[in-house]
MARKE-631122 format. One record per residue (C-alpha): residue number from 1; x, y negated, z. Coordinates in pm, 1 decimal. Each point is the difference from the previous one (the first is absolute). Layout:
<fimars>
+------+----------+----------+----------+
! nulo !       c1 !       c2 !       c3 !
+------+----------+----------+----------+
!  NUM !        X !        Y !        Z !
...
+------+----------+----------+----------+
</fimars>
This chain:
<fimars>
+------+----------+----------+----------+
! nulo !       c1 !       c2 !       c3 !
+------+----------+----------+----------+
!    1 !  11292.3 !  11338.6 ! -10114.0 !
!    2 !   -165.1 !     78.4 !   -335.8 !
!    3 !    222.3 !   -247.0 !   -187.5 !
!    4 !    303.9 !    127.2 !    192.1 !
!    5 !    -75.1 !    360.4 !   -102.1 !
!    6 !    -73.2 !    -89.4 !   -363.1 !
!    7 !    330.4 !   -184.2 !    -34.1 !
!    8 !    190.5 !    287.8 !    159.1 !
!    9 !   -162.7 !    262.9 !   -222.9 !
!   10 !     69.3 !   -196.1 !   -317.8 !
!   11 !    360.7 !    -78.9 !     91.9 !
!   12 !     49.6 !    361.7 !    102.8 !
!   13 !   -145.8 !    139.0 !   -323.3 !
!   14 !    223.0 !   -225.2 !   -209.8 !
!   15 !    305.2 !     92.9 !    209.9 !
!   16 !    -74.1 !    372.9 !    -36.2 !
!   17 !    -51.3 !      6.6 !   -375.6 !
!   18 !    169.3 !   -308.4 !   -149.1 !
!   19 !     12.6 !    -96.5 !   -276.6 !
!   20 !   -369.4 !     84.7 !    -17.6 !
!   21 !   -301.3 !   -138.3 !   -183.0 !
!   22 !   -315.8 !   -125.2 !    166.0 !
!   23 !   -219.7 !    285.2 !   -119.4 !
!   24 !    236.5 !    255.8 !    151.4 !
!   25 !     -4.5 !   -184.0 !    333.9 !
!   26 !   -379.1 !     -5.5 !     -9.5 !
!   27 !    -19.2 !    372.4 !    -87.5 !
!   28 !    253.2 !    100.3 !    264.8 !
!   29 !   -166.8 !   -199.7 !    276.1 !
!   30 !   -335.4 !    134.2 !   -116.4 !
!   31 !    131.9 !    353.9 !     54.5 !
!   32 !     69.1 !   -106.9 !    358.8 !
!   33 !   -371.4 !    -92.4 !     26.4 !
!   34 !     86.0 !   -352.7 !    114.3 !
!   35 !   -343.6 !   -117.9 !   -111.6 !
!   36 !   -150.1 !    208.0 !    281.6 !
!   37 !    229.8 !    -65.9 !    295.7 !
!   38 !    174.2 !   -328.0 !    -89.9 !
!   39 !   -282.9 !   -170.0 !   -191.9 !
!   40 !    240.6 !    -53.0 !   -289.9 !
!   41 !   -170.1 !     15.7 !   -338.6 !
!   42 !    141.1 !    -41.6 !   -353.7 !
!   43 !    -74.9 !   -373.3 !    -11.9 !
!   44 !    182.4 !    -57.8 !    326.9 !
!   45 !    302.5 !    192.1 !   -130.3 !
!   46 !     45.0 !   -218.3 !   -307.6 !
!   47 !    -67.7 !   -327.6 !    180.7 !
!   48 !    232.3 !    111.3 !    279.4 !
!   49 !    281.3 !     67.5 !   -247.5 !
!   50 !    -46.1 !   -347.1 !   -148.7 !
!   51 !     22.4 !   -151.0 !    348.2 !
!   52 !    320.8 !    191.1 !     74.1 !
!   53 !    149.9 !   -128.1 !   -326.4 !
!   54 !    -85.6 !   -358.2 !     99.1 !
!   55 !    160.0 !     56.9 !    341.7 !
!   56 !    319.8 !    125.9 !   -163.1 !
!   57 !    -30.1 !    340.1 !    167.9 !
!   58 !    -63.8 !    183.7 !   -326.8 !
!   59 !    125.2 !    -83.6 !   -350.1 !
!   60 !   -211.7 !     67.3 !   -308.3 !
!   61 !    152.3 !     95.0 !   -335.4 !
!   62 !   -219.6 !    -17.4 !   -310.9 !
!   63 !    132.6 !    275.6 !   -226.1 !
!   64 !    -97.3 !    138.0 !   -338.6 !
!   65 !    -53.9 !    372.5 !     32.1 !
!   66 !    -79.9 !    185.6 !   -323.4 !
!   67 !   -162.1 !   -307.1 !   -153.1 !
!   68 !   -199.5 !   -107.6 !    304.0 !
!   69 !     67.1 !   -251.8 !    272.7 !
!   70 !     42.5 !    138.5 !    349.8 !
!   71 !     63.4 !   -177.5 !    329.5 !
!   72 !    268.5 !    176.3 !    202.5 !
!   73 !     83.1 !    -83.1 !    361.7 !
!   74 !    310.3 !     18.5 !    218.9 !
!   75 !     46.7 !   -102.2 !    360.7 !
!   76 !    238.8 !   -286.3 !     84.2 !
!   77 !    236.6 !    -43.8 !    292.9 !
!   78 !   -257.3 !   -219.2 !    174.6 !
!   79 !   -260.2 !    267.2 !    -67.6 !
!   80 !    214.0 !    270.7 !    159.4 !
!   81 !     54.9 !   -217.7 !    304.4 !
!   82 !   -373.0 !    -65.4 !     31.8 !
!   83 !    -80.6 !    368.7 !    -50.7 !
!   84 !    242.7 !     96.0 !    275.3 !
!   85 !   -162.3 !   -250.8 !    233.8 !
!   86 !   -351.1 !    122.8 !    -80.5 !
!   87 !     96.3 !    364.7 !     43.6 !
!   88 !    163.5 !    -68.4 !    334.8 !
!   89 !   -300.0 !   -195.0 !    127.0 !
!   90 !   -253.0 !    257.8 !   -117.0 !
!   91 !    192.6 !    296.9 !    139.8 !
!   92 !     60.4 !   -163.5 !    336.0 !
!   93 !   -323.4 !   -188.5 !     62.6 !
!   94 !   -281.6 !    187.9 !    174.2 !
!   95 !   -351.5 !   -131.9 !    -59.4 !
!   96 !   -265.9 !    181.9 !    195.7 !
!   97 !   -278.2 !     -2.6 !   -259.5 !
!   98 !    193.8 !    -12.1 !   -328.0 !
!   99 !    271.5 !    240.1 !   -117.1 !
!  100 !    -16.5 !    -84.9 !   -370.5 !
!  101 !    326.0 !   -195.5 !      5.3 !
!  102 !    183.4 !    286.2 !    167.4 !
!  103 !   -145.8 !    253.8 !   -240.4 !
!  104 !    116.3 !   -208.1 !   -296.4 !
!  105 !    347.8 !    -53.8 !    146.3 !
!  106 !     50.7 !    368.9 !     76.4 !
!  107 !    -89.6 !     79.7 !   -359.7 !
!  108 !    293.6 !   -221.0 !   -101.7 !
!  109 !    242.4 !    123.7 !    263.6 !
!  110 !    216.8 !    166.3 !   -266.0 !
!  111 !    122.6 !   -351.8 !    -86.0 !
!  112 !    172.3 !    -23.0 !    341.4 !
!  113 !    317.2 !    171.4 !    108.8 !
!  114 !    -27.1 !    254.4 !    279.8 !
!  115 !    147.0 !   -223.8 !    270.8 !
!  116 !   -244.9 !   -282.0 !    -73.0 !
!  117 !   -299.6 !    234.0 !    -19.4 !
!  118 !     80.6 !    155.3 !    337.7 !
!  119 !     61.8 !   -341.4 !    158.1 !
!  120 !   -336.8 !   -137.9 !   -113.0 !
!  121 !   -190.3 !    307.2 !    116.6 !
!  122 !    173.9 !     -6.2 !    338.1 !
!  123 !   -120.7 !   -358.2 !     41.9 !
!  124 !   -350.3 !    120.9 !    -87.3 !
!  125 !     24.7 !    265.9 !    269.8 !
!  126 !     83.5 !   -269.6 !    255.6 !
!  127 !   -298.7 !   -206.8 !   -115.4 !
!  128 !   -227.9 !    303.2 !     20.1 !
!  129 !    117.1 !     70.2 !    355.6 !
!  130 !    -69.5 !   -359.9 !    102.5 !
!  131 !   -348.8 !      8.2 !   -148.5 !
!  132 !    -84.9 !    337.4 !    151.1 !
!  133 !    113.5 !   -118.4 !    343.6 !
!  134 !   -248.6 !   -287.6 !      3.8 !
!  135 !   -309.1 !     56.5 !    214.1 !
!  136 !   -327.6 !   -128.3 !   -152.5 !
!  137 !   -174.8 !   -257.8 !    219.4 !
!  138 !   -357.3 !    122.7 !     46.5 !
!  139 !   -111.3 !   -342.7 !    125.7 !
!  140 !    -10.3 !   -142.6 !   -351.6 !
!  141 !   -158.7 !    277.0 !   -207.2 !
!  142 !   -311.0 !    222.6 !     29.1 !
!  143 !     47.3 !    374.3 !     46.7 !
!  144 !    -70.0 !     91.8 !   -363.1 !
!  145 !    269.5 !   -242.0 !   -120.9 !
!  146 !    249.7 !    147.9 !    242.8 !
!  147 !    -89.3 !    348.3 !   -124.0 !
!  148 !     66.6 !   -113.9 !   -356.4 !
!  149 !    335.2 !   -137.9 !    114.3 !
!  150 !     78.1 !    337.8 !    154.8 !
!  151 !    -25.8 !    154.9 !   -346.7 !
!  152 !    251.1 !   -248.5 !   -141.3 !
!  153 !    240.6 !     66.9 !    285.9 !
!  154 !    -28.4 !    376.9 !    -49.1 !
!  155 !     87.8 !    -51.2 !   -366.8 !
!  156 !    302.2 !   -203.8 !    106.7 !
!  157 !    105.7 !    291.2 !    218.9 !
!  158 !    -20.6 !    236.7 !   -296.5 !
!  159 !    193.9 !   -249.6 !   -210.1 !
!  160 !    271.5 !    -24.3 !    265.0 !
!  161 !     52.7 !    376.8 !    -12.6 !
!  162 !     17.9 !    -13.3 !   -379.5 !
!  163 !    245.2 !   -292.7 !     -6.4 !
!  164 !    224.2 !    168.8 !    256.2 !
!  165 !      7.8 !    318.3 !   -209.9 !
!  166 !     69.8 !   -207.5 !   -312.0 !
!  167 !    300.5 !   -165.3 !    167.8 !
!  168 !    130.0 !    342.0 !     96.9 !
!  169 !    -42.4 !    129.2 !   -355.2 !
!  170 !    175.1 !   -302.9 !   -144.9 !
!  171 !    284.3 !     58.2 !    243.2 !
!  172 !     31.8 !    357.7 !   -127.8 !
!  173 !     27.6 !   -124.5 !   -357.0 !
!  174 !   -353.8 !     81.6 !   -112.0 !
!  175 !   -162.7 !   -198.4 !   -282.8 !
!  176 !    181.2 !   -180.1 !   -279.3 !
!  177 !     92.2 !   -361.1 !     75.5 !
!  178 !    213.3 !   -267.8 !   -164.1 !
!  179 !    350.5 !    130.0 !    -58.5 !
!  180 !   -106.9 !    366.1 !      0.1 !
!  181 !     -5.3 !    222.8 !   -304.5 !
!  182 !   -358.8 !     26.7 !   -121.8 !
!  183 !   -104.2 !    367.5 !     -0.7 !
!  184 !   -380.3 !     -5.2 !    -36.3 !
!  185 !   -111.8 !     59.7 !   -358.8 !
!  186 !   -357.1 !    -91.4 !   -102.0 !
!  187 !   -204.8 !    243.9 !   -210.4 !
!  188 !     42.8 !     -9.8 !   -377.3 !
!  189 !   -326.2 !   -190.6 !    -56.7 !
!  190 !     76.9 !   -270.9 !    258.1 !
!  191 !     -9.4 !   -354.3 !   -150.4 !
!  192 !    322.8 !    -73.0 !    186.4 !
!  193 !    192.7 !    174.2 !   -278.5 !
!  194 !   -128.9 !   -259.5 !   -247.2 !
!  195 !     97.4 !   -280.8 !    236.4 !
!  196 !    352.6 !    140.2 !     12.3 !
!  197 !     20.0 !     28.3 !   -379.4 !
!  198 !   -130.6 !   -353.5 !    -46.8 !
!  199 !    241.4 !   -128.7 !    263.5 !
!  200 !    294.6 !    122.1 !   -204.6 !
!  201 !   -149.7 !   -151.4 !   -314.8 !
!  202 !    -54.9 !   -337.1 !    170.7 !
!  203 !    355.8 !      4.0 !    131.7 !
!  204 !    120.5 !     42.2 !   -356.6 !
!  205 !   -217.4 !   -285.9 !   -122.8 !
!  206 !    135.8 !   -216.1 !    282.4 !
!  207 !    358.8 !     92.9 !    -88.6 !
!  208 !     65.3 !    181.2 !    325.9 !
+------+----------+----------+----------+
</fimars>
């Protein structure tokens, strides 16, 4: 699951900000605190990007920017297909003791159109209902283990309520998803403004 989440986060970051350099990806993912909840440090980010280039899911351009060499990344068609698969799996799959993949996928949900986002979350609701309907077998676990399981199941119940409300909000048109006009504006000191400026510069260098 760790490798799955790392690949999804890197593909998603490139898709969100392309063309984008490696330092900007590292800084952006660092602002998401991925080192704390996804165990994704700077070294893993750079090695992961190199792996994606080798797989043909990301393309690397070595550009000269104001007299210095900079590696700039864009996602490929294969990369978009893989990202879509990873997002679908992470949004739909319910794992009792690990929600990291879902947390990462929801952070990238703006890459999906509204119909797809609702469809994946409705599948998750069905999976949550199936898991919550299962009765623990007390023959195979001591009481303290069953009590620990009860905590996980209560958290699933809270998550179900949240996912159901999220589906309703998406249906009302809340949140900005793929194909919508982006309305949220970051504060003036947000590094995202520099990413946007550099994106336009890289597009010019690439002849776009």
